N, C-alpha and C positions, 0 to 999 in steps of 0.2 A: 061463538068462539070456535066452533068446529071448522070454520072456513079460513082460519089464520094459517099462514104459511111462514115458517121460520127459515131465514136464510143464514147459512153458515158464513160469517164474514171472513173466515180464513180461506175460503174457496178462491182459487186463482181464476181471473177472468181477463179477457183481452180488452184493453182500454186505449183510446186515442189520446195522444198528447195534444194539448191545446196550442202549442207553438210550432208544431211540425206535422208531417204526414205519417209519422211512424206510430205503430201500436206496440204495446208491451203487456206482458202478463203480470198482473198484480192482484193483491187482495181486493175483494169487491168493495171493501170499506175505504180503500185508499184513494185519495184524490190525485189524479195524474198531474195536476198543476204543481204538486209538491215534490215531484220526482224529476230527475234528469234523464234525458233520453240517451241510452247507451247504444242504440242501433248505429250501424255504420252510416255515415252521412250519405255517401253514394252520389252526391252531385258532381257534375263535371267541373273541374277547376279551370279557371280562365288562363292560368299560367302555362299549363301543359296539355290540357285536354283529357287528363286522366280522371278517373273517378276517385273522389276523396275517401280514404279509408279511416279517417279519424272518427271518434264517437260524435254523434250529432250534437250533443250538448256543448262540445268544445267549439264547434263552428257557430252555434247559436250565440255563445258568449262573445265571439269576435264580431258578430253581425248585429244589425239594427232590428229591433222589434217594430213591426209594422202596426198600423192602426187596428187591423182586425185581429191583433194579437198573434198572428203567424210571423215567424221570423224568417226572413228571406236570407238564406245562408249564402252570402257572397264572399265572405272571408273564410279562409280555411287554415288549418294548422300547417306550419312550415314542414316541408318534406324534402328529402334528397332528390336532386334532379334525376339521377340515374341514366342520363343519356350516355350512349356508348361514345367513348373518346377515340381518337385516332390510334391509340395504343391497344385498344380492346378492353380496357378497364371502364368502369362506370363513373360518371361525374358524381362527386360527393358534395358538391356545392348545393346550397338550398335553391330550390326552383323558384322562379319569379318571372314575370313578363319580360323584364329587361335583363335576364340572366345571360351572362356570357360564359360559355363553357370554357373552363380553364384548360390551358395546355400544360400546366405544371401538375401532373399527376403525382400524387404522394404514395400511391400503392407500391408494393415491392416490385422491382424489376423482374421481368420474366426471362431475361436473357440467361441462359445456362447451357452448359455442355458437359461432357463427361469429365472435363478437367476442372471446371470452376463454376461458380454461381455468383452473379452480380448482386451485391447487397445494397446498392444505391437506390434512391427513389426512381420510379419509372421514368420521369421526365428528365433525369440527369443522364447525359450521355455516358456510356460505359466504354471502356477500352476493349477492343476485340481480343479474343483468346490468342495467346502467343504460341500455342501448341497446334499441331495439325489435328483438325477435328473431323469427325465422321460425317458431318453435314456440310 
């Protein structure tokens, strides 16, 4: 009996998830297959070439489990396009392979001077100031 070693099962250890490449700290008694991976997915998205910032488990739920039980994350959470538009604002449409960047920007118009501020959406043409402006 002197050679027995007791393990405190509340001790946190690094464990691999069976369906992805990530590790997580969990109780030594916890089975990683019963947990969801909250690590950042990090894979390159085919729609825009950016790294996916969604939690890994969200992308796993959208993708197909392979035979070896690893999930190949090919589908990712919807995310804003954020490409720069001609007006300087960012595209707020959802990114996709066939996404057309809109020319109808809904952001607040940036046209202003000391006399007035345009309150129309950015893509709506605004009237020029009727007063002599400093610019």
